DSSP file (Angstrom, degrees, kcal/mol; ACC not computed):
  #  RESIDUE AA STRUCTURE BP1 BP2  ACC     N-H-->O    O-->H-N    N-H-->O    O-->H-N    TCO  KAPPA ALPHA  PHI   PSI    X-CA   Y-CA   Z-CA
    1    1 A X              0   0    0      0, 0.0     2,-0.4     0, 0.0     0, 0.0   0.000 360.0 360.0 360.0 128.8   16.1    5.7   22.8
    2    2 A X        -     0   0    0      2,-0.0     2,-0.3     1,-0.0     0, 0.0  -0.656 360.0-163.9 -81.1 134.0   13.6    8.1   24.2
    3    3 A X        -     0   0    0     -2,-0.4     2,-0.4     2,-0.0    -1,-0.0  -0.844  10.3-153.2-119.4 156.8   10.1    6.7   24.5
    4    4 A X        -     0   0    0     -2,-0.3     2,-0.3     2,-0.0    -2,-0.0  -0.996  19.7-126.3-129.9 133.7    6.7    8.3   25.0
    5    5 A X        -     0   0    0     -2,-0.4     2,-0.3     2,-0.0    -2,-0.0  -0.627  30.3-177.3 -83.4 133.7    3.8    6.6   26.7
    6    6 A X        -     0   0    0     -2,-0.3     2,-0.5     2,-0.0    -2,-0.0  -0.883  23.1-136.0-124.9 157.5    0.5    6.4   24.8
    7    7 A X        -     0   0    0     -2,-0.3     2,-0.4     2,-0.0    -2,-0.0  -0.977  27.0-177.2-113.5 125.6   -2.9    5.1   25.5
    8    8 A X        -     0   0    0     -2,-0.5     2,-0.5     2,-0.0    -2,-0.0  -0.976  17.7-149.0-127.6 135.1   -4.5    3.2   22.7
    9    9 A X        +     0   0    0     -2,-0.4     2,-0.3     0, 0.0    -2,-0.0  -0.904  26.0 171.6-103.5 126.6   -8.0    1.7   22.5
   10   10 A X        -     0   0    0     -2,-0.5    -2,-0.0     2,-0.0     5,-0.0  -0.937  38.2 -96.2-132.0 153.1   -8.2   -1.5   20.4
   11   11 A X    >>  -     0   0    0     -2,-0.3     4,-1.9     1,-0.1     3,-0.8  -0.347  40.7-112.3 -62.2 151.1  -10.9   -4.1   19.8
   12   12 A X  H 3> S+     0   0    0      1,-0.3     4,-2.5     2,-0.2     5,-0.2   0.837 115.9  60.1 -55.7 -35.7  -10.5   -7.2   21.9
   13   13 A X  H 3> S+     0   0    0      1,-0.2     4,-1.9     2,-0.2    -1,-0.3   0.878 106.2  46.5 -64.2 -36.9   -9.7   -9.3   18.8
   14   14 A X  H <> S+     0   0    0     -3,-0.8     4,-2.8     2,-0.2    -1,-0.2   0.881 110.6  52.3 -71.6 -37.6   -6.6   -7.1   18.1
   15   15 A X  H  X S+     0   0    0     -4,-1.9     4,-2.5     2,-0.2    -2,-0.2   0.914 110.1  49.4 -63.2 -41.3   -5.5   -7.2   21.7
   16   16 A X  H  X S+     0   0    0     -4,-2.5     4,-2.7     2,-0.2    -2,-0.2   0.906 111.0  49.8 -63.3 -41.2   -5.7  -11.0   21.6
   17   17 A X  H  X S+     0   0    0     -4,-1.9     4,-2.8     2,-0.2     5,-0.2   0.937 110.8  49.3 -62.3 -46.3   -3.7  -11.1   18.4
   18   18 A X  H  X S+     0   0    0     -4,-2.8     4,-2.6     1,-0.2    -2,-0.2   0.922 113.0  47.0 -59.2 -45.1   -1.0   -8.8   19.9
   19   19 A X  H  X S+     0   0    0     -4,-2.5     4,-2.1     2,-0.2    -1,-0.2   0.915 113.0  48.7 -64.8 -43.3   -0.8  -11.0   23.0
   20   20 A X  H  X S+     0   0    0     -4,-2.7     4,-2.7     2,-0.2    -2,-0.2   0.901 112.7  48.1 -62.7 -41.6   -0.6  -14.2   20.9
   21   21 A X  H  X S+     0   0    0     -4,-2.8     4,-2.3     2,-0.2     6,-0.3   0.908 108.9  54.5 -64.9 -42.3    2.1  -12.7   18.7
   22   22 A X  H  <>S+     0   0    0     -4,-2.6     5,-2.3    -5,-0.2     4,-0.3   0.923 114.0  40.4 -57.6 -46.6    4.0  -11.6   21.8
   23   23 A X  H ><5S+     0   0    0     -4,-2.1     3,-1.0     3,-0.2    -2,-0.2   0.930 115.8  49.7 -69.1 -46.2    4.0  -15.1   23.2
   24   24 A X  H 3<5S+     0   0    0     -4,-2.7    -2,-0.2     1,-0.2    -1,-0.2   0.801 120.4  35.8 -65.4 -29.8    4.7  -16.9   19.9
   25   25 A X  T 3<5S-     0   0    0     -4,-2.3    -1,-0.2    -5,-0.2    -2,-0.2   0.214 107.7-118.4-112.4  14.2    7.6  -14.6   19.0
   26   26 A X  T < 5 +     0   0    0     -3,-1.0    -3,-0.2    -4,-0.3     2,-0.2   0.854  49.9 171.4  53.4  42.0    9.1  -14.1   22.5
   27   27 A X      < -     0   0    0     -5,-2.3    -1,-0.2    -6,-0.3     3,-0.1  -0.511  38.0-129.9 -78.0 152.2    8.5  -10.4   22.4
   28   28 A X  S    S-     0   0    0     -2,-0.2     2,-0.3     1,-0.1    -1,-0.1   0.837  78.5 -10.7 -71.1 -33.9    9.1   -8.5   25.7
   29   29 A X     >  -     0   0    0      1,-0.1     4,-1.4    -7,-0.0    -1,-0.1  -0.956  67.3 -99.3-157.6 169.2    5.9   -6.6   25.7
   30   30 A X  H  > S+     0   0    0     -2,-0.3     4,-2.5     1,-0.2     5,-0.2   0.860 120.4  61.2 -63.2 -36.1    2.8   -5.7   23.8
   31   31 A X  H  > S+     0   0    0      1,-0.2     4,-2.7     2,-0.2    -1,-0.2   0.890 100.7  52.7 -59.5 -39.1    4.5   -2.4   23.1
   32   32 A X  H  > S+     0   0    0      2,-0.2     4,-2.4     1,-0.2    -1,-0.2   0.903 108.5  50.3 -64.4 -40.0    7.3   -4.2   21.3
   33   33 A X  H  X S+     0   0    0     -4,-1.4     4,-2.1     2,-0.2    -2,-0.2   0.933 112.7  46.0 -62.1 -46.2    4.7   -5.9   19.1
   34   34 A X  H  X S+     0   0    0     -4,-2.5     4,-2.4     1,-0.2    -2,-0.2   0.891 111.0  53.1 -65.7 -39.1    3.0   -2.7   18.3
   35   35 A X  H  X S+     0   0    0     -4,-2.7     4,-2.2    -5,-0.2    -1,-0.2   0.915 108.9  49.6 -61.0 -43.3    6.4   -1.0   17.6
   36   36 A X  H  X S+     0   0    0     -4,-2.4     4,-2.0     1,-0.2    -2,-0.2   0.908 110.5  50.6 -61.8 -42.2    7.3   -3.8   15.2
   37   37 A X  H  X S+     0   0    0     -4,-2.1     4,-2.0     1,-0.2    -2,-0.2   0.899 110.7  48.6 -63.8 -40.9    3.9   -3.4   13.4
   38   38 A X  H  X S+     0   0    0     -4,-2.4     4,-2.4     2,-0.2    -1,-0.2   0.867 108.0  54.3 -68.6 -35.8    4.4    0.4   13.0
   39   39 A X  H  X S+     0   0    0     -4,-2.2     4,-2.3     2,-0.2    -1,-0.2   0.891 107.8  50.8 -63.6 -38.6    7.9   -0.1   11.7
   40   40 A X  H  X S+     0   0    0     -4,-2.0     4,-2.4     2,-0.2    -2,-0.2   0.905 109.3  50.5 -64.1 -41.5    6.5   -2.4    9.0
   41   41 A X  H  X S+     0   0    0     -4,-2.0     4,-2.1     2,-0.2    -2,-0.2   0.916 110.7  48.9 -61.9 -42.6    3.9    0.2    8.1
   42   42 A X  H  X S+     0   0    0     -4,-2.4     4,-2.3     1,-0.2    -2,-0.2   0.905 110.2  51.5 -63.5 -41.2    6.6    2.8    7.8
   43   43 A X  H  X S+     0   0    0     -4,-2.3     4,-2.6     1,-0.2    -2,-0.2   0.900 108.5  51.4 -62.8 -41.2    8.7    0.5    5.6
   44   44 A X  H  X S+     0   0    0     -4,-2.4     4,-2.3     2,-0.2    -1,-0.2   0.905 109.2  50.7 -62.1 -41.3    5.7   -0.1    3.3
   45   45 A X  H  X S+     0   0    0     -4,-2.1     4,-2.2     2,-0.2    -2,-0.2   0.919 111.7  47.3 -62.4 -43.8    5.2    3.7    3.0
   46   46 A X  H  X S+     0   0    0     -4,-2.3     4,-2.6     2,-0.2    -2,-0.2   0.907 110.4  52.1 -64.3 -42.2    8.9    4.1    2.1
   47   47 A X  H  X S+     0   0    0     -4,-2.6     4,-2.4     1,-0.2    -1,-0.2   0.910 110.3  48.7 -61.0 -41.8    8.8    1.3   -0.4
   48   48 A X  H  X S+     0   0    0     -4,-2.3     4,-2.5     2,-0.2    -1,-0.2   0.905 110.4  50.7 -64.1 -41.8    5.8    2.9   -2.1
   49   49 A X  H  X S+     0   0    0     -4,-2.2     4,-2.5     2,-0.2    -2,-0.2   0.909 111.6  47.9 -63.2 -41.7    7.5    6.3   -2.2
   50   50 A X  H  X S+     0   0    0     -4,-2.6     4,-2.2     2,-0.2    -2,-0.2   0.896 110.4  52.4 -65.2 -39.7   10.6    4.7   -3.8
   51   51 A X  H  X S+     0   0    0     -4,-2.4     4,-0.8     2,-0.2    -2,-0.2   0.929 111.7  46.0 -60.5 -45.1    8.4    2.8   -6.3
   52   52 A X  H >X S+     0   0    0     -4,-2.5     3,-0.8     1,-0.2     4,-0.5   0.913 112.3  50.6 -63.6 -43.2    6.7    6.1   -7.3
   53   53 A X  H >< S+     0   0    0     -4,-2.5     3,-1.0     1,-0.2    -1,-0.2   0.859 105.0  57.3 -64.8 -34.7   10.0    7.9   -7.6
   54   54 A X  H 3< S+     0   0    0     -4,-2.2    -1,-0.2     1,-0.2    -2,-0.2   0.711 101.9  56.5 -71.4 -17.9   11.4    5.2   -9.8
   55   55 A X  H << S+     0   0    0     -3,-0.8    -1,-0.2    -4,-0.8    -2,-0.2   0.606  82.7 105.4 -87.8 -11.4    8.6    5.7  -12.3
   56   56 A X  S << S-     0   0    0     -3,-1.0     2,-0.5    -4,-0.5    -3,-0.0  -0.468  70.6-130.5 -70.6 139.3    9.3    9.3  -12.8
   57   57 A X        -     0   0    0     -2,-0.2     2,-0.7     4,-0.0     3,-0.1  -0.772  14.1-161.6 -94.5 131.9   11.0   10.1  -16.0
   58   58 A X    >>  -     0   0    0     -2,-0.5     4,-1.8     1,-0.2     3,-0.5  -0.885   3.7-172.0-113.0  98.3   14.1   12.3  -16.0
   59   59 A X  H 3> S+     0   0    0     -2,-0.7     4,-2.0     1,-0.2     5,-0.2   0.836  84.3  58.6 -60.9 -34.8   14.6   13.6  -19.5
   60   60 A X  H 3> S+     0   0    0      1,-0.2     4,-2.2     2,-0.2    -1,-0.2   0.892 105.4  50.1 -62.0 -38.8   18.0   15.1  -18.6
   61   61 A X  H <> S+     0   0    0     -3,-0.5     4,-2.7     2,-0.2     5,-0.2   0.912 107.0  54.2 -66.2 -41.6   19.2   11.7  -17.7
   62   62 A X  H  X S+     0   0    0     -4,-1.8     4,-0.9     1,-0.2    -1,-0.2   0.897 110.2  47.3 -59.1 -39.8   18.0   10.2  -20.9
   63   63 A X  H  < S+     0   0    0     -4,-2.0     3,-0.3     1,-0.2    -1,-0.2   0.909 111.4  51.9 -66.3 -41.9   20.0   12.8  -22.8
   64   64 A X  H >< S+     0   0    0     -4,-2.2     3,-1.3     1,-0.2     5,-0.3   0.918 109.9  46.4 -62.5 -46.1   23.1   12.1  -20.7
   65   65 A X  H 3< S+     0   0    0     -4,-2.7     3,-0.3     1,-0.3    -1,-0.2   0.691 112.3  52.4 -74.2 -15.5   23.1    8.4  -21.2
   66   66 A X  T 3< S+     0   0    0     -4,-0.9    -1,-0.3    -3,-0.3    -2,-0.2   0.125  75.5 107.0-102.2  20.4   22.5    8.9  -25.0
   67   67 A X  S <  S-     0   0    0     -3,-1.3    -1,-0.2     2,-0.1    -2,-0.1   0.405  96.0-105.0 -83.8   4.3   25.5   11.3  -25.5
   68   68 A X  S    S+     0   0    0      1,-0.3     2,-0.3    -3,-0.3    -2,-0.1   0.357  77.9 131.0  94.4  -7.8   27.6    8.7  -27.2
   69   69 A X        -     0   0    0     -5,-0.3    -1,-0.3     3,-0.0     2,-0.2  -0.595  37.1-164.8 -80.0 141.0   30.0    7.9  -24.4
   70   70 A X    >>  -     0   0    0     -2,-0.3     3,-0.9    -3,-0.1     4,-0.7  -0.674  37.8 -99.3-114.7 174.3   30.5    4.3  -23.5
   71   71 A X  G >4 S+     0   0    0      1,-0.2     3,-0.8    -2,-0.2    -1,-0.0   0.845 121.9  60.8 -61.0 -33.3   32.1    2.6  -20.5
   72   72 A X  G 34 S+     0   0    0      1,-0.2    -1,-0.2     2,-0.2    -3,-0.0   0.763  91.7  67.8 -67.9 -23.6   35.3    2.3  -22.5
   73   73 A X  G <4        0   0    0     -3,-0.9    -1,-0.2     1,-0.3    -2,-0.2   0.836 360.0 360.0 -64.7 -32.4   35.5    6.1  -22.8
   74   74 A X    <<        0   0    0     -3,-0.8    -1,-0.3    -4,-0.7    -2,-0.2   0.484 360.0 360.0 -74.1 360.0   36.1    6.4  -19.1
């Protein structure tokens, strides 16, 4: 995996949290903790996108499932 080094400024309270999490969960580095947090954020974004997509109505699909065919027809 290719990595890129970044410089991030955070409040002391967040740095303390990251360090505490790193120790409590046996993470290799602060970077690993931040990477895990960003992966969770990305997962939340994807879940929201899927939720939104599932609410969209597809009228063509409604017509298809109401065409009179049953599972036994197949």
